[in-house]
C-alpha positions as CSV (number, residue, x, y, z in Angstrom):
1,M,135.7,-89.9,52.9
2,Y,137.6,-89.1,49.8
3,H,140.7,-86.8,50.0
4,P,141.4,-85.4,46.6
5,R,144.2,-82.8,45.9
6,L,143.2,-80.4,43.1
7,Y,145.4,-77.6,41.9
8,G,146.0,-75.6,38.8
9,D,143.7,-74.1,36.1
10,F,139.9,-74.4,36.9
11,Y,139.2,-76.4,33.7
12,D,142.1,-78.7,34.3
13,M,141.1,-79.3,37.9
14,G,137.6,-80.3,36.8
15,R,138.8,-82.5,34.0
16,K,141.3,-84.4,36.1
17,Y,138.9,-85.1,38.9
18,G,136.1,-86.1,36.5
19,E,138.4,-88.5,34.7
20,L,139.6,-90.0,38.0
21,L,136.0,-90.6,39.2
22,Y,134.9,-91.9,35.8
23,K,137.8,-94.4,35.4
24,K,138.2,-95.5,39.0
25,A,134.6,-95.5,40.2
26,G,132.6,-95.7,37.0
27,F,130.9,-92.4,37.9
28,V,127.9,-91.3,35.9
29,L,125.4,-88.5,36.7
30,P,122.2,-89.7,38.3
31,A,118.9,-89.1,36.5
32,I,117.0,-86.0,37.7
33,S,113.4,-84.8,37.1
34,R,112.4,-82.3,34.5
35,E,111.7,-79.8,37.3
36,K,115.2,-80.1,38.7
37,R,116.7,-79.9,35.3
38,D,114.9,-76.7,34.5
39,F,115.8,-75.1,37.8
40,G,119.4,-76.1,37.5
41,L,119.8,-74.8,33.9
42,A,118.2,-71.5,34.9
43,S,120.7,-71.3,37.8
44,F,123.6,-72.1,35.5
45,E,123.0,-68.9,33.6
46,I,123.2,-66.9,36.8
47,L,126.3,-68.8,37.9
48,R,128.0,-67.8,34.7
49,E,127.6,-64.2,35.6
50,H,128.5,-64.3,39.3
51,Y,131.1,-67.1,39.4
52,P,132.6,-67.8,36.0
53,D,135.7,-69.6,37.4
54,V,133.6,-72.6,38.6
55,V,131.8,-72.7,35.3
56,R,135.1,-73.6,33.7
57,E,135.6,-76.3,36.3
58,I,132.1,-77.7,35.5
59,E,133.0,-77.8,31.8
60,G,136.3,-79.7,32.5
61,F,134.6,-82.2,34.9
62,A,131.9,-82.8,32.3
63,E,134.5,-83.7,29.8
64,G,136.2,-86.0,32.3
65,I,133.0,-88.0,32.8
66,N,132.0,-87.9,29.1
67,D,128.9,-85.8,29.7
68,T,127.8,-82.3,28.9
69,P,128.2,-79.1,31.1
70,D,124.5,-78.6,31.0
71,N,123.7,-82.0,32.4
72,L,126.3,-81.6,35.1
73,A,125.2,-78.1,36.0
74,A,121.5,-79.1,36.1
75,F,122.4,-81.8,38.6
76,L,124.7,-79.7,40.8
77,L,122.6,-76.6,40.9
78,S,119.4,-78.4,41.9
79,I,121.0,-80.0,44.9
80,G,119.3,-78.9,48.2
81,I,116.4,-77.3,46.4
82,F,113.9,-80.2,46.3
83,D,115.6,-82.7,48.6
84,T,116.6,-83.2,52.3
85,S,119.3,-80.8,53.4
86,G,121.7,-80.9,56.3
87,Q,120.9,-80.0,59.9
88,C,124.2,-78.5,61.2
89,S,125.8,-76.8,64.2
90,V,128.6,-74.3,63.8
91,F,130.4,-71.8,66.1
92,A,133.3,-69.5,66.3
93,Y,135.1,-68.1,69.4
94,R,137.7,-65.3,69.5
95,N,140.4,-65.4,72.2
96,T,142.9,-62.6,72.8
97,G,145.3,-64.0,70.3
98,N,143.5,-66.5,68.1
99,V,140.1,-67.7,66.8
100,I,138.7,-71.2,67.2
101,I,135.9,-72.6,65.0
102,G,133.9,-75.8,65.3
103,R,131.5,-77.4,62.9
104,N,129.3,-80.6,62.9
105,Y,127.8,-81.6,59.5
106,D,124.5,-83.5,60.0
107,M,123.0,-85.4,57.1
108,L,121.5,-88.8,56.2
109,F,124.0,-91.5,57.1
110,A,123.6,-92.9,53.6
111,F,125.5,-89.8,52.3
112,K,128.6,-90.8,54.2
113,K,129.9,-92.7,51.2
114,F,129.8,-89.5,49.1
115,T,131.7,-87.3,51.5
116,E,135.0,-85.7,50.6
117,S,137.5,-83.4,52.1
118,S,139.5,-81.6,49.4
119,L,142.6,-79.6,49.1
120,V,141.7,-77.1,46.4
121,A,144.4,-74.7,45.1
122,P,143.1,-72.8,42.0
123,Q,145.5,-70.9,39.9
124,N,145.7,-67.2,41.0
125,R,143.1,-67.8,43.8
126,Y,143.4,-68.7,47.5
127,S,144.0,-72.3,48.3
128,Y,141.9,-74.1,51.0
129,I,140.6,-77.2,52.6
130,G,136.9,-77.7,52.1
131,Q,134.4,-80.5,52.9
132,S,131.3,-81.6,51.0
133,D,129.0,-84.4,50.2
134,V,129.0,-83.4,46.5
135,F,132.0,-82.9,44.1
136,I,132.9,-79.4,43.1
137,G,130.7,-77.6,45.7
138,K,131.6,-77.1,49.3
139,V,129.6,-76.7,52.6
140,D,132.5,-75.5,54.8
141,G,136.2,-74.7,54.5
142,I,139.2,-72.8,55.7
143,N,141.5,-71.0,53.3
144,E,145.2,-70.1,53.4
145,T,144.5,-66.6,54.9
146,G,142.7,-68.2,57.9
147,L,139.2,-67.3,56.7
148,S,136.6,-69.8,57.7
149,I,133.1,-70.3,56.4
150,A,130.4,-72.9,57.1
151,M,126.7,-73.0,56.2
152,S,123.6,-74.4,57.8
153,F,120.3,-75.1,56.1
154,V,117.2,-73.0,57.0
155,N,113.7,-74.0,55.9
156,G,113.0,-70.9,53.9
157,T,109.7,-69.6,52.5
158,S,110.9,-69.6,48.9
159,T,113.5,-70.7,46.4
160,Q,114.6,-69.2,43.1
161,P,117.1,-70.0,40.4
162,G,120.3,-68.6,41.7
163,V,123.7,-69.5,43.1
164,G,123.5,-72.5,45.4
165,F,125.1,-72.5,48.8
166,H,127.8,-75.1,47.7
167,M,129.0,-72.5,45.2
168,V,128.7,-69.5,47.5
169,I,131.1,-71.3,50.0
170,R,133.6,-71.9,47.2
171,N,133.5,-68.4,45.9
172,V,134.2,-67.0,49.3
173,L,137.1,-69.4,50.0
174,E,138.8,-68.6,46.7
175,N,138.3,-64.9,46.7
176,C,138.0,-63.5,50.3
177,S,140.6,-63.0,53.0
178,T,138.4,-61.1,55.5
179,T,135.0,-61.4,57.0
180,A,134.0,-58.0,55.5
181,Q,134.9,-59.2,52.0
182,A,132.9,-62.4,52.5
183,I,129.8,-60.5,53.8
184,K,129.9,-58.3,50.7
185,L,130.3,-61.2,48.3
186,I,127.4,-63.2,49.9
187,R,125.0,-60.2,50.1
188,E,125.7,-59.4,46.4
189,T,125.0,-63.0,45.3
190,P,121.5,-63.9,44.1
191,V,121.1,-67.1,46.2
192,A,118.8,-70.0,45.4
193,T,117.8,-71.0,49.0
194,A,117.7,-69.8,52.6
195,N,120.8,-70.5,54.6
196,N,123.0,-69.3,57.4
197,F,126.7,-68.6,56.6
198,L,129.0,-68.3,59.6
199,V,132.2,-66.5,58.7
200,A,135.3,-65.8,60.8
201,D,138.8,-64.5,60.1
202,Q,142.1,-64.3,61.9
203,S,141.4,-60.8,63.2
204,G,138.5,-62.1,65.3
205,D,135.8,-60.6,63.1
206,L,132.9,-63.0,63.5
207,A,129.6,-62.8,61.6
208,V,126.5,-64.7,60.5
209,I,124.9,-63.8,57.3
210,E,121.3,-64.9,57.4
211,S,120.6,-65.2,53.7
212,A,117.5,-65.9,51.7
213,P,116.3,-65.2,48.1
214,E,114.2,-62.2,49.4
215,K,116.9,-60.5,51.5
216,S,119.8,-60.9,53.9
217,H,120.9,-59.7,57.4
218,V,124.3,-59.7,59.1
219,R,124.3,-60.8,62.7
220,R,127.3,-60.1,65.1
221,P,128.1,-61.5,68.5
222,A,125.9,-60.1,71.3
223,P,127.3,-57.4,73.5
224,G,129.8,-58.9,76.0
225,E,130.1,-62.1,74.0
226,D,133.2,-63.3,72.1
227,F,131.4,-66.0,70.2
228,I,128.7,-66.6,67.6
229,Y,126.9,-69.8,66.5
230,I,124.2,-71.2,64.1
231,T,121.9,-74.1,63.9
232,N,119.0,-74.3,61.6
233,Q,116.9,-71.2,62.0
234,F,117.0,-67.4,61.4
235,V,117.1,-65.5,64.7
236,S,117.1,-61.9,63.6
237,T,113.7,-60.1,63.6
238,D,114.3,-59.1,59.9
239,M,114.7,-62.7,58.7
240,K,112.2,-64.6,60.8
241,P,109.4,-64.0,58.3
242,H,111.5,-65.9,55.7
243,D,111.9,-69.0,57.9
244,K,109.1,-71.7,57.9
245,G,110.6,-73.6,60.8
246,G,109.9,-77.3,60.9
247,T,113.4,-78.3,62.0
248,E,112.7,-79.4,65.6
249,W,112.9,-83.0,64.5
250,S,116.7,-82.4,64.4
251,K,116.7,-81.0,67.9
252,N,117.3,-77.5,66.5
253,T,116.4,-75.5,69.6
254,E,118.2,-78.0,71.9
255,R,121.4,-77.8,69.9
256,A,121.3,-74.0,69.8
257,T,120.7,-73.7,73.6
258,T,123.5,-76.1,74.3
259,L,125.9,-74.2,72.1
260,K,125.0,-70.9,73.8
261,D,125.3,-72.4,77.3
262,S,128.6,-74.1,76.5
263,L,130.2,-71.1,74.8
264,S,128.9,-68.7,77.5
265,A,130.6,-70.8,80.2
266,L,134.1,-70.4,78.7
267,S,136.5,-67.6,79.4
268,S,138.7,-68.8,76.5
269,M,138.6,-71.7,74.0
270,D,141.2,-74.2,72.7
271,L,140.8,-77.1,70.3
272,N,140.1,-79.5,73.1
273,S,137.1,-77.5,74.4
274,A,135.9,-77.1,70.8
275,R,136.0,-80.9,70.3
276,E,134.2,-81.4,73.6
277,I,131.3,-79.1,72.6
278,L,130.9,-80.8,69.2
279,S,130.8,-84.3,70.8
280,N,128.2,-83.3,73.4
281,K,125.2,-85.6,72.9
282,C,122.9,-82.6,72.6
283,V,124.9,-81.1,69.7
284,C,126.1,-84.3,67.9
285,L,123.0,-85.8,66.3
286,D,122.5,-89.6,66.2
287,L,118.9,-90.1,65.1
288,K,118.8,-93.8,64.3
289,K,115.1,-93.9,63.4
290,E,115.6,-91.2,60.7
291,G,119.0,-92.6,59.7
292,F,120.4,-89.1,60.3
293,G,123.2,-87.6,62.3
294,T,126.7,-86.1,62.3
295,I,128.8,-87.5,59.5
296,W,131.9,-85.3,60.0
297,S,133.2,-82.6,62.3
298,V,135.9,-80.0,62.0
299,V,137.7,-77.9,64.5
300,A,140.5,-75.3,63.7
301,D,142.7,-72.6,65.1
302,L,142.5,-70.0,62.3
303,N,145.6,-68.1,63.3
304,A,147.9,-71.2,63.4
305,L,146.0,-72.8,60.4
306,T,145.7,-75.9,62.6
307,I,142.8,-78.0,61.3
308,E,141.5,-81.3,62.7
309,R,138.6,-83.5,61.4
310,A,136.6,-86.4,62.6
311,E,135.2,-88.3,59.7
312,T,132.4,-90.0,61.6
313,K,130.4,-89.2,64.8
314,P,132.8,-87.0,66.7
315,K,134.4,-87.9,70.0
316,R,137.1,-85.8,71.8
317,T,139.7,-88.4,70.8
318,N,138.9,-89.3,67.2
319,Y,140.0,-86.1,65.4
320,K,143.0,-86.3,63.0
321,P,145.2,-83.5,61.9
322,E,144.6,-82.1,58.4
323,T,148.1,-81.3,56.9
324,R,147.4,-80.9,53.2
325,L,147.0,-77.1,53.2
326,D,150.4,-76.8,55.1
327,W,151.9,-79.2,52.5
328,W,150.7,-77.1,49.6
329,L,151.8,-73.8,51.1
330,R,155.3,-75.2,51.7
331,K,155.4,-76.6,48.2
332,K,154.3,-73.3,46.7
333,S,156.9,-71.3,48.5
334,A,159.8,-73.7,47.9
């Protein structure tokens, strides 16, 4: 897993990271089909309207790798549209004085070599730690205000040119400090695919936005419950018609049931119990035949901004502290 530190103007962040990958790793964009290119370029026009900051970063990154913004955007914005997407498990639990989150990212083991955890500190925006298997976009993260967001793939009934989930996550992390703000941003965004977004903030406001090109729905913890979770399906009546299913190969129902049972059994949660749930053999995927499983895991206390990450199949003992956000906040205030 790479661990870049990116800060400053959006264009400069992109250019510096692009130059680094180009010079140190010989990075060039992979070839994509005409179908993907057309979809990506149509999405690029929508991205310009809804998230212009990251367009500047794309332009800078393209310069850094000696390519064009159109070629880079076509590649980035067609990811997850025509290819295999992650099968993930995420939860959030509110205690009396703090909020704990946990996240397993499940993907093809071959993608491990592309994974990265980045400190991103854009000028005049919130700084954050975010994970991904593709540069620039993010699939989960926690920002300096203690807002957490993570996505899970849903096998939706349609796709459309729009803002991909990688960019939705980033936009939330950079511009939102509360769950309510994140909900508003996501629901106003023309998304490209169906996904769940689990959002939590330091106040204990927990929500899942079940999001599809056709519509979205906000789901809250059930009465009497202080937790919420997602795997790879829509569960609300409103959204089930927009979910084709077909995710049981990744033990989707088993993971969801285990999460509910494990979270229901707790009267409170700490980081140790979060690690234990994520390392449960029913939640942590290890599908050797499919070459698919958990390739990183994150737990965090949102109020203390304590973040820990396992950069392989998670066990209760293999998480390491993530200190770069604390380093940046101290540097900024010095």
